[in-house]
A tleap script that builds the chain and sets N, CA, C and O, in Angstrom:
source leaprc.protein.ff14SB
mol = sequence {
  NGLU VAL THR VAL THR VAL THR TYR GLN THR
  ASN ILE GLY LEU PHE GLY GLY PHE GLY SER
  PHE PRO ILE THR LEU ARG ALA ASP ALA ALA
  GLY LYS SER GLU VAL TYR TRP CLYS
}
set mol.1.N position { 11.185 -0.887 -4.371 }
set mol.1.CA position { 10.255 -0.566 -3.290 }
set mol.1.C position { 9.230 0.462 -3.754 }
set mol.1.O position { 8.076 0.455 -3.326 }
set mol.2.N position { 9.687 1.353 -4.649 }
set mol.2.CA position { 8.774 2.392 -5.139 }
set mol.2.C position { 7.601 1.755 -5.875 }
set mol.2.O position { 6.465 2.216 -5.757 }
set mol.3.N position { 7.878 0.689 -6.638 }
set mol.3.CA position { 6.813 0.034 -7.402 }
set mol.3.C position { 5.723 -0.469 -6.476 }
set mol.3.O position { 4.537 -0.384 -6.796 }
set mol.4.N position { 6.126 -0.992 -5.325 }
set mol.4.CA position { 5.152 -1.524 -4.365 }
set mol.4.C position { 4.221 -0.418 -3.892 }
set mol.4.O position { 3.014 -0.623 -3.767 }
set mol.5.N position { 4.794 0.765 -3.626 }
set mol.5.CA position { 3.983 1.885 -3.141 }
set mol.5.C position { 2.915 2.252 -4.164 }
set mol.5.O position { 1.769 2.520 -3.802 }
set mol.6.N position { 3.290 2.264 -5.440 }
set mol.6.CA position { 2.334 2.636 -6.488 }
set mol.6.C position { 1.186 1.633 -6.536 }
set mol.6.O position { 0.024 2.017 -6.675 }
set mol.7.N position { 1.514 0.348 -6.421 }
set mol.7.CA position { 0.484 -0.688 -6.468 }
set mol.7.C position { -0.501 -0.520 -5.323 }
set mol.7.O position { -1.707 -0.696 -5.496 }
set mol.8.N position { 0.019 -0.180 -4.159 }
set mol.8.CA position { -0.857 -0.012 -2.992 }
set mol.8.C position { -1.853 1.116 -3.224 }
set mol.8.O position { -3.041 0.968 -2.936 }
set mol.9.N position { -1.373 2.244 -3.745 }
set mol.9.CA position { -2.256 3.392 -3.976 }
set mol.9.C position { -3.397 3.003 -4.911 }
set mol.9.O position { -4.531 3.442 -4.721 }
set mol.10.N position { -3.105 2.187 -5.912 }
set mol.10.CA position { -4.135 1.780 -6.863 }
set mol.10.C position { -5.188 0.913 -6.179 }
set mol.10.O position { -6.386 1.125 -6.364 }
set mol.11.N position { -4.742 -0.062 -5.390 }
set mol.11.CA position { -5.676 -0.948 -4.702 }
set mol.11.C position { -6.511 -0.189 -3.678 }
set mol.11.O position { -7.723 -0.385 -3.582 }
set mol.12.N position { -5.852 0.677 -2.916 }
set mol.12.CA position { -6.545 1.445 -1.891 }
set mol.12.C position { -7.496 2.459 -2.524 }
set mol.12.O position { -8.480 2.863 -1.905 }
set mol.13.N position { -7.200 2.866 -3.755 }
set mol.13.CA position { -8.048 3.860 -4.412 }
set mol.13.C position { -9.511 3.420 -4.416 }
set mol.13.O position { -10.412 4.257 -4.350 }
set mol.14.N position { -9.747 2.114 -4.493 }
set mol.14.CA position { -11.118 1.612 -4.490 }
set mol.14.C position { -11.756 1.818 -3.122 }
set mol.14.O position { -12.943 2.131 -3.028 }
set mol.15.N position { -10.974 1.645 -2.069 }
set mol.15.CA position { -11.507 1.803 -0.710 }
set mol.15.C position { -11.671 3.275 -0.360 }
set mol.15.O position { -12.748 3.696 0.062 }
set mol.16.N position { -10.612 4.061 -0.532 }
set mol.16.CA position { -10.700 5.494 -0.214 }
set mol.16.C position { -9.328 6.125 -0.177 }
set mol.16.O position { -8.327 5.426 -0.018 }
set mol.17.N position { -9.267 7.432 -0.322 }
set mol.17.CA position { -7.981 8.131 -0.313 }
set mol.17.C position { -7.330 8.088 1.059 }
set mol.17.O position { -6.107 7.992 1.163 }
set mol.18.N position { -8.140 8.158 2.121 }
set mol.18.CA position { -7.579 8.169 3.479 }
set mol.18.C position { -6.860 6.861 3.792 }
set mol.18.O position { -5.947 6.840 4.617 }
set mol.19.N position { -7.253 5.794 3.156 }
set mol.19.CA position { -6.656 4.490 3.452 }
set mol.19.C position { -5.276 4.328 2.818 }
set mol.19.O position { -4.481 3.506 3.272 }
set mol.20.N position { -4.987 5.102 1.774 }
set mol.20.CA position { -3.693 4.965 1.097 }
set mol.20.C position { -2.541 5.391 1.999 }
set mol.20.O position { -1.433 4.870 1.876 }
set mol.21.N position { -2.793 6.335 2.906 }
set mol.21.CA position { -1.713 6.830 3.769 }
set mol.21.C position { -1.175 5.747 4.702 }
set mol.21.O position { 0.031 5.497 4.685 }
set mol.22.N position { -2.003 5.094 5.512 }
set mol.22.CA position { -1.532 4.071 6.460 }
set mol.22.C position { -0.941 2.862 5.743 }
set mol.22.O position { 0.071 2.316 6.182 }
set mol.23.N position { -1.555 2.444 4.659 }
set mol.23.CA position { -1.078 1.270 3.930 }
set mol.23.C position { 0.293 1.544 3.316 }
set mol.23.O position { 1.186 0.699 3.378 }
set mol.24.N position { 0.455 2.723 2.725 }
set mol.24.CA position { 1.728 3.063 2.091 }
set mol.24.C position { 2.854 3.062 3.114 }
set mol.24.O position { 3.954 2.587 2.831 }
set mol.25.N position { 2.584 3.594 4.307 }
set mol.25.CA position { 3.610 3.652 5.353 }
set mol.25.C position { 4.013 2.236 5.760 }
set mol.25.O position { 5.201 1.953 5.920 }
set mol.26.N position { 3.052 1.363 5.927 }
set mol.26.CA position { 3.358 -0.010 6.349 }
set mol.26.C position { 4.159 -0.727 5.257 }
set mol.26.O position { 5.081 -1.486 5.556 }
set mol.27.N position { 3.811 -0.488 4.020 }
set mol.27.CA position { 4.511 -1.136 2.912 }
set mol.27.C position { 5.984 -0.744 2.915 }
set mol.27.O position { 6.856 -1.591 2.721 }
set mol.28.N position { 6.259 0.529 3.132 }
set mol.28.CA position { 7.655 0.989 3.146 }
set mol.28.C position { 8.377 0.493 4.387 }
set mol.28.O position { 9.543 0.108 4.312 }
set mol.29.N position { 7.702 0.498 5.524 }
set mol.29.CA position { 8.339 0.110 6.785 }
set mol.29.C position { 8.571 -1.399 6.828 }
set mol.29.O position { 9.697 -1.846 7.045 }
set mol.30.N position { 7.519 -2.182 6.623 }
set mol.30.CA position { 7.653 -3.633 6.728 }
set mol.30.C position { 8.049 -4.244 5.382 }
set mol.30.O position { 9.046 -4.961 5.289 }
set mol.31.N position { 7.264 -3.955 4.342 }
set mol.31.CA position { 7.563 -4.526 3.034 }
set mol.31.C position { 6.907 -5.890 2.884 }
set mol.31.O position { 6.741 -6.385 1.768 }
set mol.32.N position { 6.529 -6.503 4.013 }
set mol.32.CA position { 5.867 -7.810 3.950 }
set mol.32.C position { 4.379 -7.651 3.666 }
set mol.32.O position { 3.717 -8.609 3.265 }
set mol.33.N position { 3.849 -6.450 3.872 }
set mol.33.CA position { 2.425 -6.208 3.651 }
set mol.33.C position { 2.039 -6.547 2.211 }
set mol.33.O position { 0.927 -7.011 1.961 }
set mol.34.N position { 2.950 -6.318 1.267 }
set mol.34.CA position { 2.645 -6.590 -0.132 }
set mol.34.C position { 2.196 -8.038 -0.302 }
set mol.34.O position { 1.269 -8.302 -1.067 }
set mol.35.N position { 2.826 -8.974 0.387 }
set mol.35.CA position { 2.456 -10.385 0.281 }
set mol.35.C position { 1.105 -10.610 0.948 }
set mol.35.O position { 0.292 -11.396 0.462 }
set mol.36.N position { 0.865 -9.923 2.058 }
set mol.36.CA position { -0.400 -10.088 2.781 }
set mol.36.C position { -1.583 -9.657 1.919 }
set mol.36.O position { -2.597 -10.351 1.844 }
set mol.37.N position { -1.441 -8.499 1.268 }
set mol.37.CA position { -2.531 -8.001 0.428 }
set mol.37.C position { -2.676 -8.831 -0.836 }
set mol.37.O position { -3.790 -9.148 -1.254 }
set mol.38.N position { -1.550 -9.184 -1.441 }
set mol.38.CA position { -1.602 -9.951 -2.687 }
set mol.38.C position { -2.039 -11.376 -2.387 }
set mol.38.O position { -2.148 -12.193 -3.301 }
savepdb mol mol.pdb
quit
């Protein structure tokens, strides 16, 4: 699960730092977000 969080931070880094917070939380809570983004 930790690996998924790292990947999200990298992708969100292009959009902005503020976006990494909400996305990271959803990834840990749901875990299905990884498939949605990928």
